[in-house]
Structure formats: C-alpha cells, structure tokens
VOGU-3710 file (C-alpha; in Angstrom, 3 decimals, decimal comma):
1> megegktiqi> -57,526/37,062/86,828  -56,685/33,265/86,487  -56,810/30,747/83,752  -54,611/28,132/82,365  -52,117/28,054/85,239  -51,201/31,659/85,012  -52,251/34,753/87,289  -52,505/38,490/86,257  -52,285/41,099/89,027  -52,161/44,867/89,000
11> spegklevsg> -49,343/46,353/91,256  -49,711/49,332/93,557  -47,774/51,173/90,715  -50,432/50,257/88,225  -48,323/47,706/86,404  -49,654/44,229/85,336  -47,746/41,304/86,740  -47,909/37,626/85,449  -47,353/34,727/87,792  -47,220/30,960/87,320
21> aaaaaapaae> -45,793/29,002/84,360  -45,817/31,922/82,088  -43,852/33,977/84,558  -41,409/31,133/84,668  -41,231/30,909/80,725  -40,386/34,470/80,290  -36,777/34,408/81,827  -36,007/31,408/79,559  -37,112/33,129/76,608  -35,026/35,980/77,452
31> keaprvvrtf> -31,993/33,823/77,770  -32,313/32,234/74,155  -29,336/32,771/71,772  -30,028/35,491/69,169  -30,835/33,956/65,739  -28,250/33,949/63,075  -29,351/35,022/59,595  -27,450/32,793/56,740  -26,954/34,411/53,339  -25,782/32,801/49,972
41> eadlasvmke> -22,806/35,248/50,185  -21,993/33,854/53,469  -22,115/30,313/52,499  -19,997/30,921/49,323  -17,409/32,735/51,352  -17,251/29,858/53,758  -16,946/27,291/51,103  -14,073/29,394/49,492  -12,359/29,592/52,736  -12,501/25,923/53,377
51> kkgsvvtial> -10,963/25,048/50,043  -8,594/27,827/50,191  -9,693/29,435/46,851  -10,436/32,879/45,657  -12,723/34,489/43,267  -9,655/35,144/41,080  -8,798/31,526/41,111  -12,227/30,476/40,136  -12,356/32,915/37,285  -9,014/31,809/35,877
61> aehrkretal> -9,989/28,274/36,152  -13,258/28,948/34,260  -11,475/30,998/31,563  -8,702/28,145/30,892  -11,796/25,763/30,693  -13,427/27,685/27,982  -9,825/28,221/26,116  -9,289/24,519/26,211  -12,676/23,741/24,909  -12,112/26,256/22,181
71> etratapkrn> -8,571/24,780/21,329  -10,082/21,296/21,100  -12,813/22,332/18,658  -10,088/24,272/16,641  -7,733/21,270/16,432  -10,228/18,486/15,930  -10,854/19,441/12,131  -7,133/19,505/11,613  -6,761/16,001/13,240  -9,459/14,723/11,092
81> flflflslla> -8,155/16,288/7,868  -4,615/14,847/8,620  -6,240/11,358/9,414  -8,147/11,491/6,138  -5,075/12,620/4,196  -2,975/9,860/5,704  -5,712/7,271/4,947  -5,971/8,441/1,294  -2,183/8,227/1,031  -2,170/4,665/2,589
91> isgglafvgy> -4,850/3,492/0,139  -3,182/5,091/-2,920  -0,155/3,529/-1,928  -1,606/0,159/-1,616  -3,343/0,495/-4,989  0,025/1,531/-6,667  1,616/-1,543/-5,158  -1,085/-3,793/-6,136  -0,953/-2,180/-9,735  2,775/-2,625/-9,828
101> vyfardkgaa> 2,714/-6,190/-8,869  -0,213/-6,817/-11,314  1,528/-5,200/-14,201  4,856/-6,529/-13,600  3,411/-9,958/-13,272  1,292/-9,304/-16,507  4,558/-8,130/-18,227  6,367/-11,246/-17,116  3,459/-13,415/-18,158  3,279/-11,604/-21,419
111> teeiakqsgl> 7,084/-12,239/-22,078  6,590/-15,797/-21,093  3,575/-16,085/-23,405  5,568/-14,608/-26,236  8,049/-17,406/-25,925  5,535/-20,117/-25,749  3,617/-18,981/-28,729  6,677/-18,685/-30,739  7,525/-22,395/-30,318  7,072/-24,177/-33,747
121> iaaetflevp> 8,396/-27,236/-31,793  8,683/-28,081/-28,090  11,496/-26,690/-26,367  12,752/-27,238/-22,705  14,072/-23,731/-22,219  13,657/-20,169/-23,607  15,919/-17,143/-24,136  14,549/-13,811/-25,197  16,793/-11,674/-27,332  15,845/-8,119/-27,738
131> tggmsqakli> 16,788/-6,847/-31,127  16,648/-3,014/-30,389  19,894/-1,556/-31,848  21,079/-4,935/-32,817  23,478/-5,436/-35,857  24,604/-8,496/-37,842  27,609/-8,949/-35,565  25,464/-8,713/-32,324  22,937/-11,248/-33,451  25,634/-13,645/-34,577
141> aavnaelknp> 27,473/-13,193/-31,279  24,169/-13,810/-29,318  23,675/-17,110/-30,969  27,386/-18,100/-30,810  27,323/-17,373/-26,937  24,434/-19,912/-26,445  26,353/-22,506/-28,778  29,069/-22,335/-26,072  26,935/-22,094/-23,154  27,848/-24,993/-20,688
151> glrldtieel> 24,525/-24,796/-18,699  22,488/-26,446/-21,614  21,418/-29,711/-20,449  22,354/-32,674/-22,835  19,676/-33,580/-25,449  17,542/-30,489/-24,748  16,561/-27,571/-26,916  16,608/-24,093/-26,011  14,629/-21,488/-28,106  15,844/-18,006/-28,782
161> sftttgaggk> 13,060/-15,719/-29,160  13,993/-12,565/-31,051  11,777/-9,658/-29,872  11,184/-6,125/-30,671  9,017/-3,366/-28,797  6,568/-1,455/-30,984  3,296/0,544/-30,312  1,394/-2,557/-29,366  4,204/-3,671/-26,840  6,690/-6,478/-27,150
171> eritterffs> 6,330/-8,827/-29,982  8,503/-11,371/-32,026  10,266/-9,965/-34,961  9,135/-11,395/-38,534  11,074/-13,681/-40,796  12,011/-10,942/-43,229  13,368/-8,781/-40,343  15,398/-11,811/-39,003  17,085/-12,380/-42,305  17,626/-8,583/-42,697
181> lmgarvppvl> 19,418/-8,335/-39,491  21,515/-11,362/-40,582  22,540/-9,552/-43,773  21,368/-12,623/-45,686  20,516/-12,031/-49,271  17,652/-14,271/-49,447  16,161/-14,693/-53,157  12,872/-12,636/-53,059  10,865/-15,591/-54,578  11,915/-17,563/-51,370
191> lrsfkeefmv> 11,481/-14,668/-48,990  8,006/-14,080/-50,116  7,140/-17,743/-49,728  7,919/-17,586/-45,882  5,347/-16,793/-43,281  6,063/-14,238/-40,704  6,553/-16,804/-38,011  9,951/-18,625/-37,417  12,059/-20,250/-34,779  15,649/-20,330/-33,757
201> gvhafngsna> 17,072/-22,823/-31,341  19,949/-24,596/-29,906  20,203/-28,281/-29,792  22,477/-29,631/-27,092  23,898/-32,766/-28,265  27,392/-33,889/-29,155  28,186/-30,249/-28,833  25,624/-27,627/-29,479  24,065/-26,996/-32,727  21,933/-24,084/-33,873
211> fivlktdfye> 18,980/-24,535/-36,292  16,300/-22,323/-37,918  12,574/-23,487/-38,478  10,785/-21,595/-41,192  7,103/-21,715/-42,199  5,814/-21,495/-45,863  2,494/-21,583/-47,612  4,040/-21,881/-51,074  5,944/-25,173/-51,242  7,128/-24,902/-54,905
221> naflgllkwe> 8,543/-21,383/-54,603  10,171/-22,414/-51,332  11,786/-25,403/-52,915  12,944/-23,277/-56,053  14,134/-20,367/-53,954  16,239/-22,644/-51,665  18,079/-24,186/-54,668  18,870/-20,516/-55,793  19,952/-19,525/-52,434  22,552/-22,412/-52,172
231> qsmaaellpf> 24,881/-19,889/-54,124  25,460/-17,618/-51,228  23,900/-19,754/-48,249  27,460/-20,863/-46,900  28,755/-17,294/-46,826  25,543/-15,952/-45,088  24,649/-18,737/-42,621  27,921/-20,422/-41,595  28,933/-17,702/-39,147  25,515/-17,900/-37,709
241> fgvridasnr> 25,901/-21,750/-37,130  29,182/-21,216/-35,408  31,384/-21,825/-38,302  34,247/-19,337/-38,709  35,473/-18,811/-42,322  39,146/-18,736/-42,802  41,896/-19,701/-45,115  41,433/-23,465/-44,212  37,870/-23,775/-45,026  37,266/-20,921/-47,453
251> ylldkkfedi> 36,832/-23,609/-50,187  33,308/-24,213/-48,761  31,977/-20,977/-50,146  32,585/-22,457/-53,807  31,319/-26,081/-53,115  27,983/-27,253/-54,302  25,318/-28,768/-52,061  24,659/-32,411/-52,423  21,505/-34,667/-51,959  21,859/-36,784/-48,742
261> tvknrdaral> 19,470/-38,725/-46,634  19,005/-38,180/-42,835  16,918/-40,985/-41,288  15,128/-41,696/-44,491  14,470/-38,176/-45,077  15,843/-36,117/-48,102  17,990/-33,101/-47,583  20,611/-30,916/-49,332  23,930/-30,702/-47,559  27,171/-28,901/-48,006
271> ldhngdvvll> 30,001/-31,396/-47,100  33,779/-30,592/-46,162  36,725/-32,534/-47,669  36,217/-35,264/-45,198  32,557/-35,913/-46,362  31,263/-34,352/-43,064  28,080/-32,175/-43,006  28,916/-28,511/-42,463  25,402/-27,081/-43,371  22,167/-28,846/-44,570
281> ysipnretvv> 18,361/-28,146/-45,016  15,422/-30,257/-45,547  11,637/-29,767/-46,331  10,177/-32,408/-43,950  6,586/-31,294/-44,973  5,145/-29,015/-47,471  4,774/-26,355/-44,781  8,231/-26,350/-43,023  11,874/-25,831/-43,839  14,577/-26,619/-41,389
291> itsaeetmde> 18,331/-25,376/-41,642  21,007/-26,676/-39,370  24,598/-27,588/-39,331  24,293/-31,240/-37,822  22,481/-34,335/-38,940  21,545/-35,334/-35,321  19,997/-31,885/-34,777  18,061/-32,114/-38,152  16,578/-35,598/-36,899  15,772/-34,201/-33,449
301> vvrrlsasra> 13,868/-31,060/-34,897  12,080/-33,070/-37,437  10,975/-35,580/-34,856  9,599/-32,807/-32,610  7,980/-31,292/-35,510  6,087/-34,486/-36,268  5,118/-34,733/-32,450  3,647/-31,213/-32,660  1,752/-31,920/-35,869  0,109/-35,023/-34,126
311> k> -1,270/-33,015/-31,389
//
C-alpha cells in the first residue's frame, strides 16, 4: 500500500512494516527526551532554594509585618493625643503670656493715668506714694525724702501721688484721708469746703520746697476756715514742709500770720524773727487754695495754675 511517500507491507510473520519517511521519523520520535511536568509546588521550592529562604522564615516575616502594622495603629492615637496636648499647652501658654503682658501694661498705664489725672497743675515728674499701712511719721518721711532728693532737676515740679488700693483697684486718696494721715486738726467748716481732689508736689528751686494744692467749691467757708486753722497750722504743717520744731524755733508755734503780697497776689504768711517766710497760704482764685513754705514756690505754682486754667 503506497501513499504520501510511505509503503506498508506484510511480513512473512504477519506483521505490518512501514517504509519510507514515516519509517525514518519513528526512531527519531523514540529518541525524544521525556516531557517534564512542572507544578506550582516545584516552582515555589525552586524560588525558595534560590533565595535561600524557608517556609518558617516566610511565616515569621509575615507575622512580624502584621505585628508592626498593629503597633503602628496602636501608637498612632497616642502620638496624636500627645501632639494635641502639646499644641493646647503651647496655645494656653501663649495666651497666658499675652494676657500677662496686656494686663501688666494695662496696670502700668493705669498707674500712669492716675498720676496724670491727679495733676491740678503741670508737673515734669511723678512719684506714686502708696499709703497702705502708712502712719503720720511715714508720710512726713516720704515727703522729706523727696525734699532732699538730689536727682530733682532745677526749676521743675515733681508730683507726689498718694494712692490706695480698694475694691475698684488703685485710686488716689481723698483730701480728708490725706489730712487724717497727717494728723492735722483741720476745722470741720474748712474740711467740708474742700473737694476730694488735691495735689502734693515738690518744687526744685533754691533748695526744694513742698506745696499743697486744694480745691474748694465754697470760697467763703474756705477763707474763714483757713483763718481759724492758723492757730494750729504751724504745728501741724511745718514738719511736713521739712521744718523741724526745736527750742530754737518753737516760738513760731505762738506767732500770728501776717498779710503779705507775693507777685501782686495776697497771701497770709508766718514769718520768723528775721522776717523770712516760714509758711504761707494763698487763695489765687475762688476755687483753689495753695499752701507752701517759700514765696518762689508759691509764685511758680500759681503761674502754672493760671496756665492750666487758660487751656
């Protein structure tokens, strides 16, 4: 049987024999290498062998990875809470600092404002004198210390602002409280004629001299009250103005005040044996009383009063 280049014959033993191209291909097919069947397990084993790993190593790595992820998720809220707490702490600290600066500045401004508002006349400098726990001796000592202050510039005025701290904060003491601290026995008719506002100052000129400026809304009573007060004014006010009473000048306590003129202004003065002014007062206008110990200071204070009224 012939076809397509191959011949089939029957051998004497009865077997089929193929000759030609097919017969030649058969031995070649028999010589082909056996086919290798690849599986997933084999591939995995090969990879593990190449990377020198093991099933245990891979499992441990996977377990550690899961633990790390859990720890990250667990610590994240803690870090967030800590960050939030520190942020709030920083903000609170900042607000506290701003508040402190603001209120400290506000407090300083308030003290300065008290000094500015208290000035019945213009003054170059201010000195606050707290009166908490202050006695007559301490008040006189505070004023006398400024009379001896070498730092005061010539021909300037320093205002002494006597303050107290009450429920509403810091404020200037009243005229009545001031005379009470001084231990002065001001006649009631005079004390009632004074307003609450007053001013104490030091004038640096030819030595330093203290002065008191008082405001009144009842001129007639103020004038009559001052005349009555002359009887004890020297004993009560001379130490305040830096004049120490001793045997050499005790006679001043019994001397009477006299009428004098200071730059064409009427005044009442206490003179020593030499005719020098030791204490004087004047009413330059119907609303103001000035008490001091030197004519130069009286003139300067009245001049500044006139300048203030002109504004």
